[in-house]
DRENMAR-12152 format. One line per 5 residues: number of its first residue (from 1); their letters; for each residue z, x, y of C-alpha. Coordinates in steps of 0.25 Angstrom, whole numbers. Each point is the difference from the previous one (the first is absolute). Last residue first. Layout:
<atoms>
NUM	A	Z/X/Y ~ ...
</atoms>
This chain:
<atoms>
67	ATATA	-36/-353/40 ~ 15/-2/0 ~ 7/-11/-8 ~ 12/-6/6 ~ 14/4/-4
62	YEVVR	10/-11/3 ~ 14/3/4 ~ 10/-11/-3 ~ 7/-10/9 ~ 10/-9/-8
57	VQHEK	3/-15/0 ~ 9/-6/-11 ~ 12/8/4 ~ 1/-8/13 ~ 4/-12/-9
52	GNVRW	13/-4/7 ~ -7/-4/12 ~ -15/-2/-2 ~ -10/11/3 ~ -14/-3/1
47	VDAHS	-2/1/15 ~ 8/12/0 ~ -10/7/-9 ~ -10/0/12 ~ 10/8/8
42	EAQQA	3/9/-12 ~ -15/3/-1 ~ -2/4/14 ~ 12/9/-1 ~ -6/6/-12
37	TAFLK	-12/4/7 ~ -15/-2/-1 ~ 2/-14/-6 ~ -8/-6/-12 ~ -2/-15/-4
32	IELDY	-5/1/-14 ~ -14/-7/-1 ~ -4/-14/-4 ~ -14/-3/-1 ~ 1/-15/-3
27	SNHAG	0/-4/15 ~ -13/7/1 ~ -7/13/4 ~ 10/8/9 ~ 11/-2/-9
22	TETVY	12/-10/2 ~ 13/6/0 ~ 10/5/-11 ~ 15/2/-2 ~ 1/9/-12
17	IWDDD	6/-6/-13 ~ 12/3/-8 ~ 5/-6/-13 ~ 12/7/-7 ~ 10/2/11
12	HGDLC	8/-12/-5 ~ -3/-9/12 ~ -12/-6/-8 ~ -10/2/12 ~ 4/13/6
7	IMVAY	-8/3/12 ~ -7/13/4 ~ -4/4/14 ~ -10/12/2 ~ -1/13/7
2	MM	-11/10/2 ~ -1/15/-3
</atoms>
């Protein structure tokens, strides 16, 4: 199990996106930024948290495909 950070765009809990990073191939190849532990994800989520709007950033479990 991996962990990801999600951010609410509309402030009403209706529109959530994953925090992404540039993929290995090019800058248009976005991939969800994943973390091995919830603690690592929480540390990264702190970058996105704004005072009074902390509820608009959350750490979620993210299941990756296994071969």
